[in-house]
C-alpha atoms as one frame of an Amber mdcrd trajectory, in Angstrom:
protein
  -5.682  11.780 -50.189  -7.394  10.095 -47.268  -4.199   8.330 -46.221  -2.322
  11.666 -46.171  -4.982  13.241 -43.898  -4.903  10.195 -41.630  -1.088  10.326
 -41.407  -1.104  14.041 -40.548  -3.802  13.491 -37.898  -1.807  10.618 -36.366
   1.344  12.751 -36.158  -0.563  15.636 -34.528  -2.177  13.315 -31.950   1.147
  11.672 -31.165   2.785  15.063 -30.640  -0.088  16.197 -28.402   0.211  13.092
 -26.253   3.845  13.910 -25.502   2.996  17.532 -24.691   0.466  16.587 -21.994
   2.190  15.731 -18.690   1.328  12.375 -17.183  -1.157  12.503 -14.323   0.675
  12.370 -11.022  -0.112   9.307  -8.955  -1.180  10.322  -5.471  -1.007   7.752
  -2.742  -4.157   8.283  -0.686  -3.231   5.680   1.924  -1.371   7.179   4.874
   1.569   5.080   6.065   0.652   2.311   3.628   3.869   0.349   4.136   3.810
   0.956   7.917   7.224   2.656   7.787   6.155   5.636   9.910   5.109   3.559
  12.898   7.212   1.710  15.412   7.567  -2.071  15.360   4.984  -3.731  17.613
   1.297  -3.300  18.377   1.536   0.511  18.555   2.923   0.952  15.043  -0.328
   1.555  13.179  -0.075   5.318  12.702  -3.018   6.741  10.701  -4.894   3.407
  10.905  -8.113   2.635  12.830  -8.258  -0.858  14.361 -11.387  -2.863  15.170
 -12.237  -6.269  16.649  -8.825  -6.302  18.314  -8.269  -9.403  20.451  -6.713
  -8.764  23.839  -4.431 -11.816  23.689  -2.684 -11.224  20.313  -3.563  -8.014
  18.445  -2.142  -7.228  15.010   1.350  -5.763  15.086   3.838  -4.091  12.771
   6.868  -6.286  12.078  10.084  -5.937  10.092  10.470  -8.169   7.061  13.136
 -10.898   7.444  13.121 -10.536  11.222  13.215 -13.592  13.466  12.014 -11.644
  16.517   9.280 -13.003  18.744   5.727 -11.633  18.773   4.718  -8.728  18.879
   7.916  -7.437  17.202   8.032 -10.366  14.778   6.089 -13.340  13.488   6.780
 -15.690  16.408  10.377 -16.172  15.229   9.421 -16.906  11.611  11.250 -14.806
   9.030   8.780 -13.289   6.529  10.008 -11.790   3.265   8.586  -8.802   1.386
   6.275  -9.376  -1.578   8.021  -7.370  -4.293   5.822  -8.542  -7.157   4.904
  -5.930  -9.748   1.550  -4.262  -9.136  -0.318  -1.055  -9.943  -0.021   0.166
  -6.350   1.766   3.512  -6.002   2.837   2.505  -2.495   6.320   1.067  -2.139
   6.665  -2.256  -0.343   8.941  -0.876   2.365  10.587  -2.840   5.143   7.625
  -3.456   7.463   4.300  -5.291   7.320   1.071  -5.644   9.263   1.030  -9.026
  10.981  -2.266 -10.587  12.100  -2.328 -13.647  14.338  -5.068 -15.415  12.403
  -5.760 -18.249  14.819  -6.348 -15.819  17.699  -8.320 -13.024  16.016 -11.838
 -12.951  14.585 -12.558 -10.295  11.933  -9.731  -8.074  13.186  -9.276  -5.161
  10.795  -7.262  -2.045  10.179  -8.825   0.679   8.047  -8.622   4.283   6.883
 -11.140   6.795   5.583 -10.086   8.534   2.384 -11.939  11.666   1.349 -12.124
  12.486  -2.370 -13.419  15.528  -4.206 -16.573  15.190  -6.269 -15.756  13.574
  -9.610 -12.823  11.515  -8.359
């Protein structure tokens, strides 16, 4: 008797789980793959920059490009990291490139506002 009740409960729960639509993933990061901005130091649309060095600020570059800085990584071809992750943001064709040996604590950031309870 108990097994029958358990089996019926399991079937009802399984059916209910298919009836509920999956929660839509909302990407809260604006221009997360830098696709909306131009290549170069002005390509950070929707991003705030701080501690920007005057001699070599961060720039937006195309993956697999051998262009010189600021439109590329000083002629070095960088490939996209397409590893599987939980990020809802697609990798895209561009990246943020920081010249690490010339910048100190250079950052790009965004403020994301959420409703109470999120």
